[in-house]
N, C-alpha and C positions, 0 to 999 in steps of 0.2 A: 502494500499499498503505500502510495507516493504522501509524503508530509504535509502538510500546511502550516504555514507561516504566517503569526500575527503580527501585524507591528502597531507601538502605540507610535503616532508620527508627533517631533514637538521642531524646536528649534534647531539642537543642537546634539542633543542625545535620543537616542530611539532605544524602544525597550519591543527586544524581539520574544515569540515564544512560538517554538517550535513543536507542531505534534505532529506523531505518527500512528497514535490511536483517540479516537473519540473521547475527549473530556477528560485526555491528561497532555498531560506538557512535559516533554522528553529533555527538553533543552531550554535556556535564558539566554539571551547576551543583552549587555549592553553597547551601543554601539554609538561612534561619535558621527558627524556629518561626514568625515570624509573616509571615513571605511565602510560605510553604508550599502553603497552599489558594487564595492567590492566582495562584500561578504555574500551576492546573493550571483555575481560572478562567478564567482567559486562552486558552487553549490547545483544538485542537480535541478531540472526543471518542476517548479512546486506550485501551488495554488498561495498565492499572499494575499492575506486579507489588510486589509485599511478601512480604518474611517473617512467617511467622504466629506471630512473640514478640512479647513484652510494647508494648501499645498499637495493636497492629496492627490490631485490630478495630475502635477507636475509628475510627483513618484510613481506613479501609477504608468506614464507616460514613460520614463525611466526606466520602469523596472519589466517594462512589456517590450521593450527593445533587446533584453536580458534572454526573452523567449518565456518568461515564467508569464502564468495565469494570473492576472489580477482582479480581486472582486473588492467593489468600495460599497459598504455595507453603509445606511442610514444614520447619523451618532443615536438618535432620540428612540431608534431601536433597537438599538447594543447596550444603551444604559443599563434597564431592565435586568441586563445577564451579570450585573458586577455583583458581587454577591455578599462583598465585604463592606462596612459599615465607612470604611477611610478611603475614598478614593487614592489611588497611588496607581504609576504606570503596571505594572504587574498584574495589577486586577483589572483593571483596562484589556491590555494583551488576552486575558483568559478571558473575558468579556465577549472578545472578537470570535474569538474557538468556538463558546458554545451557541455566539449566534447565528453563526453560521451552518450551523448543525439544523437549525428553525426552516422549513424551506418555504416558508410563507414571507419573509422580509426577503423584500425582492431587491437585488443590488442596482446601485447606481452608476450608469454608464459613465464612461471617463470621457471627459472633454477634453476636446484638441484645440489646439494655440487658436486657432481663429474662433472657437465658439466661446474660448476664456475675453478674447478679444473683443467678441460682441458683448459678452456677459459686464468686462469692466465700464464698457463705455455706458452702459445703460447705469450701473451704479454710478457712475460720477456725474453724468447728467440730472440723474433725480435727486443727487445730496447737495449739487449746487444750488437745485430747482428748491430746494428744500430751504438751504439757509438764503437763497432768495425772499422767498415767502415768511423766511422770520427776520428778516430787518423790514421788510415790507409794515408787520403785523407792529413792530415796535416805533417805526415811523408813525402810524397811524397812530396807536397808542399815546404816541408824546404829544403827537400835536392836537390827541382830542381834551389833553388835559393843558393845552391851551385855548381851550374854545374853538379850534380850527376840524373841520371834520371833511373829510375826503370823499370821494363820490365809490361808488365799488366800482371793482376793476383794479390789477394787479397794475393797467398800464397809466393809468391817471395818477399815481401817487410821485413819481417823479417829474413831472410838468407841475403838478399841483405843490409839489414843494416847492420849486423854483418860480413859480408864480409868489409864492408869500414871501421869500428870500428877496426878492426883486422888488415887491409892493413894500408900503413905511406900515408892518404888521406888528401885532404885538410879541413877537419870537422873540426871546433875547438873547442879546449881541452872544453872548459866549456859547450860546447852543449852535449857532448855523453853522460853524464848521464843521463839528460833527455833523449836522443833518446835509450837507454835501458832502461830507467823506461817506457816510451812509448813501446817498444818490449814486456817488459815484460807484458803491461797490454792487448796488442791484444793477448798473449797467452792464458791470463786466462779467458777473455773474450770468445774465441775461446773454451775453456774446461766447459763452466758454459753452452755455449750453446749446447754443444756435449751434455754434463748430463740431463738436459730439452729435448733434442731429445730422449734419452734413456727412459725416465721416462715417454714421450709421447707412444714410444713403449710399454711399461709395462700395462699402462692404456688401451691402445688399445687391447690388447689381452685378455683383460677382458669385451670387447662392441660387442656382437656381429655385429651391426650395422656396424662396421668401418670394419671387415671381406667383408661384402655386399660389400662398396663400394670402397673397394683396388680391386674388379675385375674389377672397370670400367676402361677402360687405362687411362693413364693421372694423376690417382691418387693414392698418395702416401699417406705413413703414415702422413706427415703434415696436405695437404688435407682433409684426412678421418676425423681427430682425429677435425680439425679445423670447420668443417663442423656439427658433430654432436655437438661441444661446443657452438658456434655463432647463428645456426639455432634454435637448441632446440627441435622443433615440425615439423615434415615434414607434415601432413597429416592437416593443417592452410592452405597449397596450394593447389589447388582444380586439377592444374595440370603442368606439367612439365614447361610450357609455364610462369607463374604464378611466378614458383619457378627460372628461368632466368631472369625475369624483377626483382622480388627481389633483386638478384644479381647485378643487372645493367647492364646484358648484352644484353639487348633487346633492338633494335633500338627507339630513340626517334621517336615521332611521330608529325608532324605540319601541319594538313589537314582542309579543310573546306569545304564545299557543294563536291562536286563529286571529288575535290581535292587531295590526297591521297602523303601525302612526310613524306618519311622513312628516318632521318638522321643517322649518329653514334651513338653509345650505348648511354644510358643512364648515367652511369656511378655512379648510385644511390646504397645505400646497403653498405655491408662492403666491401670496398677498399681492404682489406687483404687478405678477400674471392676470391676476384676476382682476385687480383692480383696470389695469390696460383693456381686459376684453368688456367690463363693465360700462367702461365710459364709451368703449366702443358702438355695443350696444343701443346706449343713448343716445347716441350720434344718429345711430341706424333708424332707431324708432321715430325722431324727428323727422327724419326722410322721409320715412313713408307715412306720416301724414301729409306731407306738402306735395307728393308726387301724384298727380292726376293717374297715371297709367299701373294698376298697382303690381303687384308680383306676389306671388301666393304665399311667400314669407311675409310678406304688407300685414296679407288680409287676416292671416295668423295672429302675428303679434297685436295688430291694432283691436283684435276680436277679443284675445287675451287681455287689453290694457283696460277694457270696458270692462272684464267682469272681475277682475283682480286687481287694476292700479297700477299705475306707473312704473313704480318699483319692481313689482315681482314681474310685469312683463318685460323690464329690463333685464332682468336677472335670468329669468326663462331664454331669452334672447340669446344672454351672452353664452348658455348653455347649451343652444344649437348651434352657434356659430363653433363650439370650440369641437364639437362633434363634427359638423362641414369639413374643421378643419383637419383633424385627424381621418378625413376622410382621401382630401386633397393631397395630404403629406404621403398617403403610405400610398395611393396610388400613382400619388406624381401626375399629376394634370390640375389642370383649372376648374374651378368651378363653374359651373354650366347654370346661368340664369335662367329661366325660363318664364317669358311675361303670360300674359292673361290679360284677355280682353276686359277694357271696363264693363 
């Protein structure tokens, strides 16, 4: 029987547990960063277990180059297998071996460098926009305390501040320089977010899957590139329902015996992906109201909105968009829109 090696990753010291029989650890090693890859280069081909955490995808690619099979396990599903009360590297490595024995824990696919580049651009862009929103809210709060209100809309904050500073207003002189700096920071953050969006468009033009996803109603450049970056491998989902459930867009179930109860959506999976899909569904719902020549999807979602309300209809449409995206992604084709007579 080929051994299985579990690795608890770290910055500089790696805890390695080698198992030749299920449930037993035959060898333990503590390796420095310089000795980590040579350790695997000198061993026979084995299965290597890693937690899908920071730097895991990089080490997975490097170990796979040596011919080993690498399995990335979700950290939140490995944690319950740590039996000791104290968290140690040895206990974490042993927990990886125990979690690997559970066939219901599905591994995480290792991301390529291109997919990690898309992921990083999305994370940086959303971080810059979050910081911009924080600065805008801070400026609104400061000016409100001084008796000045700013109309709704992020684009109206900086022009309104300049108007107040140019006019003879009651803004104290010591505060004027700080407000100017805050406005400059907001403009800089907006420019950085725009540059990241342009870079995403350039990368999207080189990925055929993104083109297929763009044909789905409600999915734009941001959502398409985010799906390719964060999901990585679509063939691990046997159906569109499994994919929608992975994104947290399926109802939470609480059933017993013959009674089945379906509640609100589970909200599991990546929050960023779910947010993009729901925002896309809202825009798609608004477009359906304005469209004179209705599509079959339009009639379905508008009827649902009348019966269940706007928010539930938007989430249901996001669920359907996820299932359509699963189909066009797996079949490597565009979404065909069928029009119907008015």
